[in-house]
C-alpha positions in Angstrom: 59.9 193.5 86.9 63.3 194.9 87.2 65.6 193.4 89.8 67.2 195.8 92.3 70.9 195.6 92.0 72.4 194.1 95.0 75.4 195.6 96.8 78.7 194.0 95.8 80.2 191.8 98.5 82.9 193.2 100.6 86.4 192.4 99.5 87.6 189.1 100.9 90.6 190.9 102.5 88.3 193.3 104.4 86.0 190.5 105.5 89.0 188.6 106.9 90.3 191.6 108.7 86.9 192.4 110.2 86.7 188.7 111.4 90.1 188.9 112.9 89.5 192.2 114.7 86.1 190.9 116.0 87.6 187.7 117.3 90.5 189.6 119.0 88.2 192.2 120.6 85.7 189.4 121.7 88.5 187.5 123.4 89.9 190.6 125.0 86.5 191.5 126.5 86.0 187.9 127.7 89.5 187.8 129.3 88.8 191.0 131.1 91.2 193.2 129.2 88.4 195.7 129.0 86.6 196.2 132.2 82.8 196.7 132.5 81.8 200.1 131.4 85.1 200.8 129.6 85.0 202.9 126.5 85.8 201.0 123.2 87.2 203.9 121.1 87.3 202.9 117.4 90.2 205.2 116.6 92.4 203.7 119.4 91.4 200.2 118.6 92.0 200.7 114.9 95.5 201.9 115.6 96.2 199.1 118.0 95.0 196.5 115.5 96.7 198.1 112.6 93.5 198.2 110.5 91.1 200.9 109.1 88.5 202.7 111.1 85.8 201.1 108.9 87.0 197.6 109.7 87.1 198.3 113.4 83.6 199.8 113.5 82.2 196.7 111.6 83.7 194.5 114.3 82.3 196.6 117.1 78.8 196.6 115.6 79.0 192.8 115.5 79.9 192.8 119.2 76.9 195.0 119.9 74.7 192.5 118.2 76.0 189.8 120.5 75.5 191.9 123.7 79.3 192.1 124.3 79.3 195.9 123.6 76.9 198.8 123.8 76.5 201.7 121.4 75.4 204.8 123.2 74.2 208.1 121.7 77.1 210.6 121.8 79.3 208.2 123.7 80.3 205.7 121.1 81.0 202.1 122.0 81.5 200.7 125.5 81.7 197.4 127.4 78.4 196.8 129.1 78.1 197.5 132.8 78.1 194.6 135.2 75.0 196.1 136.9 73.1 196.5 133.7 69.5 195.2 134.1 69.8 192.9 131.1 71.8 190.4 133.1 69.0 190.1 135.7 66.4 189.7 132.9 68.5 186.9 131.3 68.9 185.3 134.7 65.1 185.5 135.3 64.5 183.8 132.0 66.9 181.0 132.8 65.4 180.5 136.3 62.0 180.3 134.6 62.9 177.9 131.8 65.9 175.7 132.8 64.5 174.1 136.0 61.4 173.0 134.1 63.6 171.5 131.4 65.8 169.8 134.0 62.7 168.2 135.6 61.7 166.8 132.2 65.3 165.6 131.6 65.4 163.8 135.0 62.0 162.2 134.2 62.8 161.2 130.6 66.5 160.7 130.5 67.8 157.1 129.8 70.9 155.3 130.9 72.9 156.8 128.0 71.9 160.3 129.3 73.1 159.3 132.8 76.4 158.3 131.4 76.8 161.5 129.5 76.0 163.6 132.6 78.6 161.7 134.6 81.2 162.1 131.9 80.4 165.8 131.5 80.7 166.4 135.2 84.0 164.5 135.3 85.4 166.6 132.5 84.3 169.8 134.3 85.9 168.7 137.5 89.2 167.8 135.8 89.5 171.0 133.6 91.5 173.8 135.2 89.3 176.8 135.7 92.1 179.5 135.6 95.4 180.0 133.8 97.6 183.1 134.1 98.0 183.4 130.3 94.2 183.6 129.8 93.7 186.7 132.1 91.6 187.2 135.2 88.6 185.2 134.1 88.2 181.5 133.8 89.7 179.6 130.8 88.1 178.9 127.5 88.5 175.2 128.1 86.7 175.4 131.5 84.0 177.6 129.9 83.3 174.9 127.3 83.3 172.1 129.9 80.9 174.2 132.1 78.5 174.8 129.1 78.7 171.1 128.2 77.8 170.0 131.7 74.8 172.3 132.0 73.5 171.4 128.5 74.0 167.7 129.1 71.9 167.9 132.2 69.0 169.2 130.1 69.5 167.0 127.0 67.4 164.2 128.6 64.3 166.2 127.9 64.4 165.2 124.3 63.1 168.5 123.1 65.4 170.3 120.6 63.4 173.5 120.7 63.9 173.8 124.5 67.6 173.1 124.1 67.9 175.8 121.4 66.4 178.2 123.9 69.0 177.1 126.5 71.8 177.7 123.9 70.7 181.2 123.2 70.4 182.2 126.9 73.7 180.6 127.7 75.5 182.5 125.0 73.8 185.8 126.1 74.9 185.3 129.7 78.5 184.2 129.1 80.1 187.6 129.9 77.9 188.0 133.0 79.0 184.6 134.2 82.7 185.6 134.0 82.1 188.8 135.9 80.0 187.0 138.5 82.8 184.4 139.1 85.4 187.1 139.4 83.3 189.0 142.0 82.7 185.9 144.1 86.0 184.1 144.3 85.1 182.2 147.5 82.0 180.7 145.9 82.1 176.9 145.9 80.9 176.3 142.3 82.3 172.8 142.3 80.0 171.8 145.2 77.0 173.3 143.4 77.8 171.3 140.3 78.3 168.1 142.3 74.9 168.6 143.9 73.3 169.1 140.5 74.9 165.9 139.2 73.9 163.9 142.3 70.3 165.0 142.3 69.9 164.4 138.6 71.3 160.9 138.7 69.3 160.1 141.8 66.2 161.0 139.7 65.3 163.6 142.3 63.6 166.2 140.1 62.5 168.4 143.0 66.0 168.7 144.5 67.7 169.1 141.1 65.4 171.9 140.1 65.8 173.7 143.5 69.6 173.4 143.3 69.6 174.8 139.8 67.4 177.8 140.8 69.8 178.5 143.7 72.8 178.1 141.4 71.4 180.6 138.8 70.3 183.0 141.5 73.7 183.2 143.1 75.3 184.0 139.7 72.9 186.9 139.1 73.2 188.2 142.7 76.9 188.7 142.3 76.2 191.4 139.6 74.3 193.8 141.9 76.1 197.0 142.9 76.9 196.0 146.5 77.9 192.4 146.0 81.6 193.0 145.3 84.2 194.6 143.1 85.3 193.8 139.6 
């Protein structure tokens, strides 16, 4: 049997450039430099980044794969729309799965889990949510503290497969979360997180699950057409 020749790997320099352009564009979208629905024109981006069109397209295709950009027939690349139905589908999946996992976590979590929940909430509370140099959306540090708090709440379930599902859904919804927060500046997210912590540590699974459903529903609701302006 004759082996099919494999394609030679891309030059290291091109790989590095593509990674750099991808990271820069991802950060720019997350910061809000490109608004929902904005066109991402490869020619313009290549010129701005000082790289080839091929490198830019490679980075854009990667963003499409992560749900941070769309590739539309005859329209090229765009930032997804905040009203895209995908965000509601992701929210529905989270509302279906996460409250169940949280119930399991409240029922199974040990004292070490309680300590981690308290520490994660403390970190979230003490991390500044906004900084002028990071654009209109919340900071990368706060985003990580937010993720860590929600994940820690669920870690008491003791089921790695369920936690991997959470990780995938969380990553898929990060852009929508930023838009939602921007569209509802008066929302008291700190109070919602405090209620989650209190219910979990009180071992009140019913209240914890209900608060989480409300929390997720409010995030998704902010992305409907009539809920505000980006």
